[in-house]
SEZAMAR-289286 format. One line per 4 residues: number of its first residue (from 1); their letters; for each residue x, y, z of N, C-alpha, C. Coordinates in nm, 2 decimals, padded with zeros to 4 digits. Layout:
BEGIN
NUM	a	X Y Z X Y Z X Y Z; ...;
% end
This chain:
BEGIN
1	mrre	01.34 02.88 -01.14 01.29 02.79 -01.10 01.35 02.65 -01.15; 01.31 02.67 -01.27 01.33 02.53 -01.36 01.49 02.51 -01.34; 01.58 02.58 -01.34 01.74 02.59 -01.33 01.80 02.52 -01.20; 01.71 02.56 -01.11 01.74 02.51 -00.98 01.69 02.34 -00.96;
5	vyah	01.59 02.31 -01.02 01.54 02.20 -01.01 01.62 02.11 -01.07; 01.67 02.14 -01.22 01.77 02.06 -01.28 01.91 02.06 -01.24; 01.95 02.15 -01.15 02.06 02.18 -01.06 02.05 02.06 -00.96; 01.94 02.03 -00.91 01.93 01.96 -00.78 01.95 01.81 -00.83;
9	livh	01.85 01.78 -00.95 01.87 01.63 -01.02 01.99 01.65 -01.06; 02.10 01.71 -01.09 02.22 01.69 -01.15 02.32 01.67 -01.04; 02.31 01.71 -00.93 02.39 01.70 -00.81 02.34 01.54 -00.74; 02.20 01.52 -00.73 02.18 01.41 -00.70 02.23 01.30 -00.79;
13	hatr	02.21 01.29 -00.91 02.28 01.19 -01.00 02.43 01.17 -01.00; 02.51 01.31 -00.95 02.64 01.30 -00.96 02.69 01.23 -00.81; 02.60 01.25 -00.70 02.62 01.18 -00.59 02.59 01.04 -00.58; 02.49 01.02 -00.64 02.45 00.86 -00.68 02.57 00.79 -00.74;
17	dlln	02.62 00.86 -00.84 02.74 00.80 -00.92 02.89 00.77 -00.84; 02.89 00.88 -00.75 02.99 00.86 -00.67 02.97 00.79 -00.57; 02.85 00.76 -00.53 02.82 00.62 -00.40 02.82 00.49 -00.48; 02.80 00.48 -00.60 02.84 00.35 -00.69 02.96 00.31 -00.72;
21	eaar	03.06 00.42 -00.76 03.18 00.42 -00.79 03.25 00.36 -00.64; 03.21 00.43 -00.55 03.26 00.40 -00.42 03.24 00.24 -00.36; 03.12 00.19 -00.41 03.06 00.05 -00.35 03.17 -00.04 -00.43; 03.18 -00.03 -00.57 03.25 -00.09 -00.66 03.40 -00.11 -00.64;
25	ilqs	03.44 00.00 -00.60 03.60 00.01 -00.56 03.64 -00.06 -00.44; 03.52 -00.06 -00.32 03.53 -00.11 -00.21 03.52 -00.26 -00.21; 03.42 -00.30 -00.30 03.36 -00.43 -00.32 03.26 -00.44 -00.20; 03.19 -00.36 -00.21 03.05 -00.33 -00.12 02.93 -00.33 -00.19;
29	taer	02.81 -00.33 -00.13 02.67 -00.29 -00.18 02.66 -00.16 -00.17; 02.59 -00.11 -00.27 02.56 00.06 -00.25 02.47 00.08 -00.16; 02.40 00.00 -00.09 02.28 00.00 00.04 02.40 00.03 00.14; 02.52 00.01 00.14 02.59 00.00 00.27 02.65 00.16 00.28;
33	tsft	02.65 00.23 00.15 02.70 00.36 00.14 02.59 00.46 00.18; 02.65 00.59 00.27 02.57 00.68 00.31 02.54 00.78 00.20; 02.41 00.79 00.19 02.39 00.92 00.09 02.42 01.06 00.16; 02.41 01.07 00.30 02.43 01.19 00.37 02.59 01.22 00.36;
37	ralh	02.65 01.11 00.41 02.82 01.15 00.40 02.85 01.18 00.26; 02.79 01.10 00.18 02.83 01.13 00.02 02.80 01.29 -00.02; 02.66 01.31 00.05 02.63 01.47 00.04 02.71 01.57 00.08; 02.81 01.54 00.21 02.91 01.61 00.31 03.00 01.61 00.21;
41	vvrr	03.05 01.52 00.16 03.16 01.54 00.06 03.15 01.60 -00.05; 03.06 01.60 -00.14 03.03 01.67 -00.24 03.03 01.84 -00.21; 02.97 01.86 -00.12 02.96 02.00 -00.06 03.07 02.07 -00.04; 03.16 01.98 00.03 03.31 02.02 00.08 03.40 02.03 -00.05;
45	tvis	03.37 01.94 -00.12 03.45 01.96 -00.24 03.41 02.08 -00.33; 03.28 02.10 -00.35 03.24 02.22 -00.43 03.30 02.36 -00.39; 03.29 02.38 -00.24 03.34 02.48 -00.17 03.50 02.49 -00.15; 03.54 02.41 -00.20 03.73 02.39 -00.16 03.78 02.50 -00.24;
49	psgf	03.90 02.57 -00.20 03.96 02.61 -00.28 04.08 02.58 -00.37; 04.06 02.42 -00.42 04.15 02.38 -00.51 04.10 02.40 -00.62; 04.02 02.47 -00.67 03.97 02.50 -00.80 03.94 02.40 -00.86; 03.90 02.41 -01.02 03.85 02.28 -01.11 03.95 02.24 -01.20;
53	spsa	04.07 02.24 -01.15 04.18 02.19 -01.24 04.17 02.00 -01.24; 04.19 01.97 -01.37 04.17 01.79 -01.36 04.22 01.69 -01.24; 04.34 01.77 -01.22 04.43 01.69 -01.12 04.36 01.70 -00.99; 04.30 01.84 -00.97 04.23 01.85 -00.81 04.10 01.78 -00.80;
57	rrrd	04.02 01.76 -00.94 03.91 01.70 -00.94 03.95 01.57 -00.91; 04.02 01.48 -00.96 04.05 01.35 -00.93 04.11 01.33 -00.79; 04.19 01.41 -00.77 04.21 01.36 -00.59 04.12 01.42 -00.52; 04.03 01.52 -00.53 03.91 01.52 -00.44 03.82 01.40 -00.48;
61	rrlg	03.82 01.34 -00.58 03.68 01.24 -00.61 03.77 01.09 -00.51; 03.90 01.10 -00.53 03.97 00.95 -00.49 03.96 00.99 -00.32; 03.97 01.11 -00.28 03.95 01.15 -00.15 03.83 01.12 -00.06; 03.74 01.17 -00.16 03.57 01.17 -00.12 03.54 00.99 -00.13;
65	iaei	03.60 00.92 -00.16 03.57 00.77 -00.23 03.62 00.73 -00.11; 03.74 00.76 -00.05 03.80 00.70 00.06 03.72 00.73 00.22; 03.68 00.87 00.21 03.58 00.88 00.33 03.49 00.81 00.33; 03.41 00.80 00.17 03.26 00.75 00.19 03.30 00.59 00.27;
69	grsl	03.42 00.54 00.22 03.46 00.41 00.24 03.48 00.40 00.40; 03.53 00.52 00.47 03.53 00.47 00.62 03.41 00.49 00.68; 03.30 00.51 00.63 03.18 00.52 00.71 03.08 00.46 00.63; 03.10 00.31 00.60 03.03 00.21 00.55 02.90 00.21 00.67;
73	lprr	02.78 00.17 00.61 02.68 00.14 00.72 02.67 00.00 00.73; 02.64 -00.04 00.84 02.63 -00.17 00.88 02.56 -00.28 00.80; 02.60 -00.39 00.78 02.52 -00.49 00.73 02.38 -00.51 00.76; 02.28 -00.52 00.68 02.13 -00.50 00.72 02.10 -00.65 00.75;
77	rtre	02.04 -00.65 00.87 02.01 -00.78 00.92 01.90 -00.87 00.85; 01.89 -00.99 00.82 01.79 -01.07 00.74 01.66 -01.08 00.84; 01.55 -01.10 00.79 01.44 -01.09 00.85 01.40 -01.24 00.91; 01.40 -01.25 01.02 01.36 -01.40 01.08 01.22 -01.46 01.09;
81	cprk	01.16 -01.35 01.08 01.00 -01.39 01.07 00.97 -01.25 00.96; 00.83 -01.29 00.89 00.78 -01.20 00.82 00.73 -01.08 00.89; 00.71 -00.98 00.81 00.66 -00.84 00.88 00.51 -00.89 00.90; 00.45 -00.82 01.04 00.33 -00.82 01.06 00.24 -00.75 01.01;
85	vrsc	00.12 -00.74 00.95 00.04 -00.66 00.90 -00.01 -00.59 00.99; -00.02 -00.46 00.99 -00.07 -00.37 01.10 -00.21 -00.39 01.11; -00.25 -00.38 01.22 -00.38 -00.38 01.23 -00.50 -00.27 01.19; -00.59 -00.27 01.16 -00.69 -00.12 01.12 -00.67 -00.03 01.26;
89	itgy	-00.65 00.07 01.24 -00.68 00.18 01.36 -00.79 00.29 01.34; -00.91 00.24 01.35 -01.02 00.33 01.34 -01.11 00.30 01.44; -01.21 00.38 01.49 -01.33 00.39 01.55 -01.43 00.28 01.52; -01.41 00.26 01.39 -01.54 00.16 01.35 -01.51 00.02 01.37;
93	gska	-01.62 -00.04 01.38 -01.60 -00.18 01.40 -01.57 -00.26 01.23; -01.47 -00.36 01.23 -01.51 -00.44 01.12 -01.57 -00.50 01.11; -01.60 -00.53 00.94 -01.73 -00.59 00.90 -01.68 -00.74 00.89; -01.82 -00.82 00.95 -01.81 -00.97 00.95 -01.82 -01.03 00.80;
97	pgep	-01.78 -01.12 00.80 -01.79 -01.18 00.67 -01.95 -01.20 00.63; -01.99 -01.17 00.50 -02.15 -01.20 00.46 -02.23 -01.09 00.52; -02.19 -00.99 00.62 -02.24 -00.87 00.66 -02.25 -00.75 00.52; -02.37 -00.71 00.52 -02.38 -00.63 00.41 -02.31 -00.49 00.45;
101	ashr	-02.26 -00.44 00.32 -02.18 -00.31 00.34 -02.23 -00.19 00.43; -02.35 -00.20 00.41 -02.40 -00.08 00.48 -02.54 -00.12 00.57; -02.58 -00.04 00.69 -02.70 -00.05 00.73 -02.80 00.03 00.72; -02.78 00.11 00.62 -02.88 00.20 00.58 -03.01 00.14 00.51;
105	rspv	-03.11 00.21 00.56 -03.24 00.16 00.49 -03.24 00.18 00.33; -03.32 00.11 00.29 -03.33 00.12 00.13 -03.40 00.23 00.10; -03.37 00.27 -00.02 -03.41 00.43 -00.05 -03.55 00.40 -00.07; -03.62 00.54 -00.06 -03.72 00.55 -00.08 -03.76 00.58 -00.22;
109	vvsl	-03.86 00.54 -00.27 -03.90 00.54 -00.39 -04.05 00.62 -00.43; -04.04 00.72 -00.48 -04.15 00.80 -00.49 -04.18 00.81 -00.62; -04.32 00.78 -00.67 -04.38 00.77 -00.80 -04.48 00.86 -00.81; -04.49 00.95 -00.90 -04.60 01.05 -00.96 -04.66 00.99 -01.04;
113	nhrw	-04.82 00.97 -01.01 -04.90 00.95 -01.08 -05.00 01.06 -01.13; -04.95 01.15 -01.20 -05.05 01.26 -01.21 -05.11 01.29 -01.34; -05.23 01.32 -01.35 -05.32 01.31 -01.46 -05.32 01.48 -01.49; -05.31 01.49 -01.62 -05.31 01.64 -01.65 -05.44 01.65 -01.70;
117	hdh	-05.49 01.75 -01.65 -05.64 01.79 -01.69 -05.64 01.92 -01.78; -05.70 01.90 -01.88 -05.73 02.01 -01.99 -05.86 02.12 -01.92; -05.83 02.21 -01.90 -05.91 02.32 -01.86 -05.97 02.41 -01.98;
% end
């Protein structure tokens, strides 16, 4: 189990590294690159029959970066107005300013005044 977690973390790190390199080469920002597209590139490269020779790895990396570059995400729009704060979705009413936190009655205090009789 631990090895699988480490393997996933290594693949995630390598994929992010590929995205950052693609963004740098394409003179773009990393947020415009698609993680899903890069993951498909990585999966295809890992199962390709080209082997693990250094020249094949360089070629696959170059082709992967080119494919990521062809599928850049559109630029994000800037916000023209600030986000609206969501209203509270609850069946309970909201508390008015100065209203106590609870409408419960004050707790009942019971005092025991018991005298011990010696028999």
